[in-house]
SEPA-535046 format. One line per 10 residues: for each residue z, y, x of N, C-alpha, C, CB. Coordinates in pm, 1 decimal. Glycine has a CB too. Layout:
# residues N
Z Y X Z Y X Z Y X Z Y X ~ ...
This chain:
# residues 135
-8039.4 1300.1 6209.7 -7949.7 1238.0 6115.3 -8031.7 1184.2 5997.8 -7841.6 1338.5 6067.5 ~ -7995.6 1065.8 5951.6 -8068.2 1002.2 5842.3 -7976.5 994.5 5720.8 -8118.8 860.5 5883.1 ~ -8031.9 1021.2 5603.5 -7953.2 1012.6 5479.8 -7943.8 869.2 5431.5 -8014.5 1100.7 5370.4 ~ -7828.2 835.3 5379.4 -7812.9 706.0 5312.6 -7885.1 711.1 5178.9 -7662.3 669.8 5293.0 ~ -7919.7 595.3 5125.8 -7979.2 589.4 4992.8 -7873.1 622.5 4889.3 -8041.1 450.0 4965.3 ~ -7911.8 689.0 4783.3 -7822.4 715.9 4671.3 -7823.7 591.5 4582.7 -7865.9 845.5 4590.9 ~ -7713.9 519.5 4578.9 -7708.8 389.6 4509.5 -7632.4 395.5 4377.7 -7645.3 285.7 4599.2 ~ -7630.3 510.8 4313.5 -7551.5 525.3 4191.2 -7594.5 427.5 4081.4 -7562.5 667.3 4139.9 ~ -7719.2 392.1 4074.0 -7766.3 300.6 3970.2 -7783.1 156.8 4019.7 -7897.4 350.2 3915.0 ~ -7728.5 128.5 4134.9 -7739.1 -5.3 4192.7 -7658.0 -104.7 4109.7 -7690.9 -5.3 4339.6
-7716.6 -216.5 4076.4 -7643.2 -321.1 4004.7 -7605.5 -430.2 4103.8 -7727.9 -379.6 3886.6 ~ -7501.3 -505.4 4068.4 -7456.7 -614.6 4154.8 -7507.9 -746.5 4100.6 -7302.8 -616.9 4166.2 ~ -7555.7 -829.5 4189.7 -7602.8 -961.3 4148.8 -7486.5 -1057.8 4128.2 -7699.7 -1017.4 4252.6 ~ -7381.2 -1037.3 4203.8 -7264.7 -1123.6 4196.6 -7146.6 -1037.7 4152.2 -7236.4 -1194.0 4334.3 ~ -7070.0 -1082.3 4051.9 -6954.4 -1002.4 4009.2 -6855.6 -981.8 4123.7 -6883.7 -1069.9 3891.1 ~ -6798.3 -864.4 4128.7 -6704.7 -830.2 4234.7 -6562.3 -867.6 4193.6 -6713.6 -680.2 4268.4 ~ -6484.5 -914.0 4288.3 -6343.0 -940.0 4267.1 -6269.8 -807.2 4282.2 -6288.1 -1048.2 4367.4 ~ -6206.4 -760.3 4174.9 -6139.7 -630.2 4178.4 -6031.9 -622.6 4284.8 -6079.7 -599.5 4044.1 ~ -5972.5 -736.0 4319.2 -5866.7 -736.1 4421.2 -5918.4 -688.5 4555.8 -5807.1 -875.8 4435.7 ~ -6049.8 -698.3 4578.8 -6107.0 -647.6 4704.1 -6107.4 -495.2 4709.1 -6249.1 -699.8 4721.9
-6091.4 -430.7 4594.4 -6091.8 -284.8 4587.9 -5951.8 -224.4 4582.1 -6170.4 -240.0 4468.1 ~ -5850.8 -309.2 4566.0 -5712.9 -262.2 4551.5 -5637.5 -291.3 4681.0 -5642.4 -330.2 4429.2 ~ -5568.1 -193.0 4736.0 -5491.1 -216.9 4859.0 -5388.0 -328.4 4840.0 -5420.6 -87.8 4903.4 ~ -5361.7 -402.0 4946.4 -5269.9 -516.4 4939.5 -5129.1 -477.4 4897.0 -5264.0 -585.3 5073.3 ~ -5087.1 -354.8 4925.5 -4950.6 -312.7 4893.3 -4942.2 -235.6 4761.4 -4895.5 -227.1 5005.7 ~ -5044.1 -243.7 4679.0 -5043.7 -172.3 4551.5 -4940.9 -234.3 4456.9 -5184.5 -174.3 4487.2 ~ -4869.9 -152.3 4379.5 -4766.8 -204.1 4289.0 -4819.5 -295.3 4178.3 -4694.5 -89.9 4226.8 ~ -4948.1 -294.7 4151.1 -4999.9 -381.3 4044.6 -4975.9 -528.5 4076.0 -5149.5 -356.2 4023.6 ~ -4973.9 -565.2 4202.9 -4947.8 -705.0 4239.6 -4801.9 -742.1 4212.0 -4981.4 -729.0 4388.6 ~ -4711.9 -649.5 4238.5 -4570.5 -671.7 4207.3 -4553.1 -688.6 4056.4 -4483.1 -554.0 4259.5
-4619.1 -603.9 3979.0 -4609.6 -611.4 3833.2 -4665.3 -743.8 3782.6 -4684.4 -493.8 3768.0 ~ -4775.4 -788.8 3837.6 -4831.2 -918.6 3798.2 -4730.8 -1029.5 3826.8 -4964.1 -946.1 3872.4 ~ -4666.9 -1025.3 3944.3 -4568.7 -1128.2 3979.6 -4448.0 -1124.7 3886.4 -4523.0 -1110.4 4124.3 ~ -4405.6 -1006.8 3845.7 -4293.1 -994.9 3752.1 -4329.1 -1061.6 3619.5 -4255.4 -845.7 3729.5 ~ -4443.8 -1026.1 3564.8 -4483.4 -1079.2 3434.0 -4509.5 -1229.8 3442.1 -4609.1 -1006.3 3382.1 ~ -4554.9 -1277.8 3556.8 -4574.7 -1422.4 3573.4 -4443.8 -1499.9 3558.0 -4636.2 -1451.8 3710.3 ~ -4331.8 -1434.1 3578.9 -4202.1 -1501.1 3569.9 -4138.3 -1489.5 3431.6 -4108.2 -1444.2 3673.3 ~ -4204.1 -1423.4 3340.3 -4150.8 -1405.3 3205.3 -4221.5 -1501.0 3110.2 -4167.6 -1258.1 3157.7 ~ -4143.6 -1568.5 3029.3 -4198.7 -1665.0 2934.2 -4239.9 -1592.3 2806.4 -4095.5 -1777.3 2902.7 ~ -4369.0 -1580.6 2786.2 -4422.6 -1513.9 2667.0 -4478.3 -1615.4 2567.2 -4532.4 -1413.7 2706.7
-4453.1 -1742.1 2590.1 -4514.6 -1845.4 2506.7 -4474.5 -1834.0 2360.4 -4477.6 -1982.2 2558.6 ~ -4349.6 -1802.0 2333.4 -4305.9 -1788.4 2194.9 -4376.1 -1671.5 2126.8 -4154.0 -1769.9 2188.4 ~ -4389.5 -1560.3 2197.9 -4459.1 -1443.6 2142.2 -4607.0 -1473.2 2121.5 -4442.3 -1321.6 2234.4 ~ -4667.4 -1550.1 2209.1 -4809.0 -1585.9 2195.1 -4830.3 -1686.4 2082.3 -4862.6 -1643.2 2326.8 ~ -4731.5 -1771.9 2059.0 -4742.0 -1877.3 1957.6 -4761.0 -1818.8 1817.7 -4617.2 -1966.3 1960.4 ~ -4712.4 -1698.1 1795.6 -4725.1 -1632.9 1664.8 -4871.1 -1620.6 1623.0 -4659.9 -1494.3 1667.8 ~ -4960.2 -1609.9 1719.0 -5101.3 -1586.7 1689.5 -5183.4 -1715.7 1683.5 -5160.1 -1494.7 1793.2 ~ -5120.7 -1828.2 1710.3 -5194.2 -1955.4 1708.1 -5236.6 -1988.9 1565.0 -5107.4 -2070.5 1767.2 ~ -5358.5 -2031.9 1551.6 -5412.8 -2077.0 1422.7 -5408.2 -1970.6 1313.9 -5337.7 -2198.1 1375.9 ~ -5416.8 -1844.8 1352.3 -5421.1 -1735.3 1254.2 -5565.9 -1690.0 1239.1 -5329.0 -1615.1 1297.9
-5605.3 -1655.9 1118.0 -5741.9 -1603.2 1101.4 -5752.6 -1462.1 1157.4 -5782.9 -1603.9 952.5 ~ -5874.3 -1418.7 1178.4 -5896.9 -1282.5 1226.3 -5944.9 -1280.0 1369.1 -5771.2 -1201.0 1214.1 ~ -5943.6 -1161.3 1425.4 -5988.4 -1142.4 1563.6 -5890.7 -1208.5 1659.7 -6002.9 -992.2 1596.6 ~ -5939.8 -1238.9 1778.4 -5853.9 -1293.6 1882.5 -5751.0 -1188.5 1923.2 -5937.4 -1339.3 2005.0 ~ -5628.0 -1232.1 1941.7 -5522.2 -1141.7 1987.0 -5518.2 -1142.7 2139.7 -5383.5 -1182.9 1927.5 ~ -5473.1 -1031.9 2196.6 -5457.1 -1025.2 2341.7 -5330.3 -1099.7 2381.2 -5452.0 -877.7 2390.8 ~ -5333.1 -1170.3 2493.5 -5210.9 -1236.6 2540.4 -5100.1 -1133.4 2562.3 -5238.0 -1315.3 2671.4 ~ -4980.7 -1170.4 2526.8 -4866.3 -1079.7 2542.7 -4846.6 -1043.6 2690.0 -4737.4 -1144.1 2485.8 ~ -4879.7 -1135.3 2779.9 -4866.8 -1108.1 2923.4 -4955.5 -991.7 2965.0 -4902.4 -1232.9 3005.3 ~ -5077.1 -989.2 2913.8 -5171.6 -882.3 2947.4 -5115.3 -747.4 2903.5 -5309.6 -907.6 2880.9
-5067.4 -739.0 2780.6 -5013.9 -613.1 2728.9 -4887.0 -572.5 2803.3 -4985.4 -625.0 2578.7 ~ -4805.9 -670.4 2838.4 -4682.8 -641.5 2912.4 -4714.3 -586.3 3051.6 -4596.3 -768.2 2924.1 ~ -4814.8 -642.7 3118.0 -4855.4 -590.4 3249.3 -4897.3 -443.9 3238.5 -4971.1 -674.6 3307.8 ~ -4973.1 -411.5 3135.6 -5019.6 -273.6 3117.5 -4903.0 -179.0 3090.3 -5121.0 -266.1 3002.7 ~ -4807.5 -222.6 3009.9 -4690.7 -139.1 2979.9 -4611.6 -112.7 3107.7 -4600.4 -206.7 2873.3 ~ -4586.0 -217.8 3185.7 -4508.6 -200.5 3309.6 -4580.4 -108.8 3407.6 -4482.2 -336.2 3375.5 ~ -4710.9 -124.7 3421.5 -4785.7 -38.9 3512.7 -4780.4 106.1 3465.1 -4932.0 -86.4 3524.4 ~ -4787.2 126.2 3334.1 -4781.8 262.7 3281.4 -4645.5 325.8 3305.6 -4813.7 263.4 3131.8 ~ -4538.8 246.7 3298.1 -4405.5 298.9 3327.1 -4397.5 338.0 3474.5 -4295.8 194.4 3291.8 ~ -4453.0 254.2 3559.5 -4456.1 285.4 3702.2 -4531.1 416.5 3727.9 -4521.5 170.2 3780.6
-4634.6 440.7 3648.4 -4714.8 562.3 3663.9 -4656.8 683.0 3590.0 -4855.2 536.8 3615.2 ~ -4537.7 669.9 3537.0 -4472.2 784.9 3474.6 -4461.0 778.6 3324.4 -4544.1 906.8 3510.5 ~ -4485.2 663.9 3264.5 -4470.9 651.0 3120.2 -4589.1 707.0 3043.9 -4346.0 719.2 3075.2 ~ -4701.8 643.3 3057.2 -4824.3 691.5 2993.9 -4826.4 657.8 2845.0 -4947.0 631.6 3063.0 ~ -4900.2 735.9 2768.6 -4917.5 708.2 2626.6 -5009.0 587.0 2608.9 -4975.3 832.0 2552.9 ~ -5008.0 531.0 2489.8 -5093.9 415.9 2460.6 -5241.3 452.3 2474.8 -5066.4 363.0 2319.2 ~ -5276.2 573.6 2435.3 -5415.8 617.5 2450.2 -5455.5 627.7 2597.7 -5436.7 753.5 2380.8 ~ -5363.0 675.5 2680.2 -5391.3 687.7 2823.2 -5403.5 548.8 2887.1 -5280.5 770.2 2893.7 ~ -5320.4 455.0 2843.7 -5330.2 318.2 2895.7 -5466.8 259.9 2861.2 -5216.9 228.7 2838.3 ~ -5508.7 276.6 2735.5 -5641.0 226.4 2695.8 -5750.1 287.0 2783.0 -5668.6 257.5 2547.4
-5742.9 417.6 2805.7 -5843.7 484.8 2888.7 -5844.4 428.5 3030.1 -5817.9 636.0 2892.7 ~ -5725.7 404.9 3085.3 -5717.1 356.3 3223.0 -5772.7 214.5 3237.2 -5572.5 359.9 3270.6 ~ -5773.9 134.9 3130.2 -5834.5 1.7 3140.5 -5985.7 11.0 3160.7 -5803.5 -80.9 3014.8 ~ -6040.3 129.5 3142.7 -6183.5 151.3 3163.8 -6213.9 232.8 3289.7 -6242.6 221.0 3043.6 ~ -6111.0 299.7 3345.2 -6137.4 392.2 3455.4 -6056.9 365.7 3582.6 -6110.4 530.5 3410.0 ~ -5947.5 292.0 3573.7 -5858.5 271.2 3687.7 -5864.9 123.8 3729.0 -5711.7 313.4 3653.0 ~ -5897.3 99.8 3853.6 -5919.4 -37.5 3900.5 -5794.1 -124.2 3884.9 -5963.4 -36.2 4046.9 ~ -5676.4 -69.9 3912.5 -5552.9 -147.8 3898.8 -5531.3 -189.9 3753.2 -5431.7 -66.3 3949.3 ~ -5555.3 -99.6 3660.3 -5541.4 -133.5 3518.1 -5648.6 -233.4 3475.2 -5549.8 -6.5 3431.3 ~ -5769.4 -217.8 3528.5 -5875.6 -314.2 3499.0 -5833.9 -453.6 3544.4 -6007.9 -272.6 3567.4
-5775.5 -461.2 3664.0 -5729.4 -588.7 3718.4 -5619.6 -647.8 3630.3 -5678.3 -570.7 3862.7 ~ -5518.7 -566.9 3597.1 -5406.7 -616.5 3517.3 -5448.9 -656.3 3376.4 -5298.1 -511.7 3510.0 ~ -5555.5 -594.1 3324.9 -5605.5 -626.6 3191.5 -5713.2 -734.5 3195.0 -5660.3 -502.0 3125.0 ~ -5745.8 -783.2 3313.0 -5849.9 -884.7 3322.6 -5983.4 -836.0 3269.3 -5807.9 -1008.6 3248.3 ~ -6011.7 -706.9 3290.4 -6135.4 -641.8 3245.6 -6148.5 -640.1 3093.1 -6256.1 -712.4 3306.4 ~ -6037.4 -653.3 3022.8 -6037.6 -638.6 2877.6 -5984.3 -499.5 2843.6 -5951.8 -750.6 2808.6 ~ -6008.5 -454.3 2721.2 -5974.0 -317.9 2684.1 -5903.9 -314.3 2548.4 -6099.5 -230.2 2681.5 ~ -5775.2 -348.4 2545.0 -5704.8 -339.8 2417.1 -5699.5 -194.8 2368.2 -5562.1 -397.2 2430.1 ~ -5708.7 -176.9 2238.4 -5706.2 -42.0 2182.3 -5566.5 17.4 2192.2 -5753.1 -43.4 2036.0 ~ -5559.6 148.3 2181.9 -5429.5 214.7 2187.3 -5340.9 168.6 2072.4 -5446.5 367.2 2183.3
-5400.9 134.0 1958.0 -5321.8 84.8 1844.6 -5255.4 -48.1 1879.4 -5410.5 68.9 1719.2 ~ -5329.9 -135.7 1944.4 -5275.4 -265.4 1985.1 -5161.1 -246.1 2083.8 -5385.4 -353.7 2047.3 ~ -5178.4 -155.6 2177.6 -5075.2 -129.4 2278.2 -4951.2 -69.3 2212.5 -5129.0 -34.8 2388.2 ~ -4971.0 27.7 2123.2 -4858.2 91.7 2053.9 -4784.8 -9.3 1966.0 -4907.3 210.7 1968.2 ~ -4858.9 -94.5 1897.6 -4797.6 -196.5 1811.9 -4715.9 -295.0 1896.1 -4906.2 -272.1 1731.2 ~ -4768.0 -329.8 2013.3 -4694.8 -419.7 2102.4 -4560.7 -358.2 2142.5 -4778.7 -451.5 2227.9 ~ -4560.7 -227.6 2173.8 -4437.5 -159.4 2212.3 -4333.0 -166.2 2101.0 -4466.6 -13.8 2248.1 ~ -4377.5 -152.6 1976.5 -4286.1 -154.5 1861.6 -4241.0 -296.8 1829.2 -4353.4 -91.6 1738.6 ~ -4333.9 -393.2 1834.7 -4304.9 -530.0 1791.9 -4229.5 -613.9 1894.6 -4432.0 -598.5 1757.9 ~ -4235.4 -578.1 2022.3 -4176.4 -662.9 2126.6 -4083.5 -586.4 2221.5 -4286.4 -728.6 2206.6
-3987.2 -511.0 2168.4 -3897.1 -437.4 2259.1 -3811.0 -531.3 2345.0 -3805.9 -344.4 2177.9 ~ -3775.7 -647.4 2291.5 -3694.1 -741.7 2368.8 -3771.6 -796.1 2488.9 -3647.4 -857.7 2279.3 ~ -3898.7 -822.3 2470.4 -3982.6 -871.9 2579.2 -3998.7 -764.1 2687.1 -4121.0 -915.8 2525.4 ~ -4013.0 -640.4 2644.5 -4024.4 -529.0 2739.5 -3893.2 -510.3 2814.9 -4063.2 -398.2 2666.3 ~ -3780.3 -516.8 2743.3 -3648.5 -506.3 2808.7 -3629.1 -616.7 2911.6 -3535.7 -512.2 2704.1 ~ -3667.0 -739.7 2874.4 -3654.8 -852.5 2967.6 -3738.9 -829.1 3092.2 -3697.0 -983.7 2899.5 ~ -3857.5 -770.9 3074.2 -3943.3 -745.6 3190.5 -3881.6 -640.9 3282.7 -4082.7 -700.0 3145.2 ~ -3814.3 -541.2 3226.4 -3746.9 -441.5 3310.1 -3633.6 -506.2 3389.7 -3692.0 -325.8 3223.4 ~ -3557.2 -593.3 3324.9 -3447.8 -662.9 3393.8 -3502.4 -752.1 3504.3 -3365.1 -746.6 3294.2 ~ -3611.5 -821.9 3475.6 -3673.5 -907.5 3575.8 -3727.0 -824.3 3692.0 -3786.4 -990.5 3513.1
-3782.5 -708.1 3662.7 -3832.4 -618.7 3767.2 -3720.4 -579.7 3862.5 -3895.4 -493.2 3705.5 ~ -3605.3 -541.0 3807.9 -3491.6 -501.6 3891.3 -3440.9 -620.0 3972.4 -3378.2 -444.3 3804.7 ~ -3433.1 -735.9 3908.4 -3384.5 -855.8 3978.1 -3474.4 -889.8 4097.0 -3377.5 -975.6 3880.9 ~ -3604.7 -891.3 4075.2 -3698.9 -925.3 4182.0 -3697.9 -818.2 4291.1 -3841.2 -942.2 4125.1 ~ -3694.2 -692.6 4251.2 -3690.6 -583.7 4350.2 -3565.2 -594.1 4436.6 -3695.6 -445.8 4279.9 ~ -3454.8 -631.5 4376.5 -3329.9 -647.9 4452.0 -3340.5 -767.3 4547.5 -3209.9 -666.8 4355.3 ~ -3396.3 -878.9 4498.9 -3411.9 -998.7 4583.0 -3503.2 -972.2 4702.7 -3468.0 -1114.9 4499.8 ~ -3605.1 -890.8 4681.8 -3701.4 -861.5 4788.6 -3661.3 -739.4 4871.5 -3839.6 -839.5 4729.2 ~ -3540.5 -691.1 4850.4 -3486.8 -577.2 4924.2 -3570.8 -449.8 4907.6 -3476.7 -612.4 5070.8 ~ -3627.0 -432.9 4788.7 -3706.0 -313.7 4761.4 -3619.5 -199.7 4708.6 -3816.2 -345.7 4661.9
-3500.9 -235.3 4656.8 -3405.9 -135.4 4608.3 -3267.5 -168.2 4659.4 -3406.3 -128.3 4454.2 ~ -3184.6 -68.5 4669.4 -3045.1 -86.3 4710.0 -2957.0 -27.2 4601.2 -3016.2 -19.2 4848.9 ~ -2853.0 -100.1 4565.8 -2757.5 -51.9 4466.9 -2629.3 -12.7 4538.6 -2729.8 -159.5 4357.8 ~ -2586.8 109.6 4515.7 -2464.1 159.2 4576.9 -2358.1 166.2 4468.4 -2485.6 299.0 4644.7 ~ -2247.1 105.3 4497.3 -2138.1 104.4 4397.9 -2019.8 180.8 4449.2 -2096.2 -38.3 4362.8
């Protein structure tokens, strides 16, 4: 029997597409599709031509919030940590790492946008026969 090389310090010459590491049926793709259908342009417009650091797109923060709800309602600090350790969160954040303060502030400042995303999630899940409503 021959041992494989230990490649822990191996670097990649070509950046890897994170989608190659995430199973095709992972819920992060559903969450991305939901947020793609929500118009965040008005919320993003608030940051146009403002001095200071670049703001994160509202879509990015919304994707992280929805994924955290799917995972059981994670805290803002846990969401920030997962953008560095969890491949699905890395994908949804586009390899960016908003701070827990930014995530918490988004939750407080944009409850209507979050509510709309939940409604859109239910609508799409119903259309795709992922949920059944019994009356």
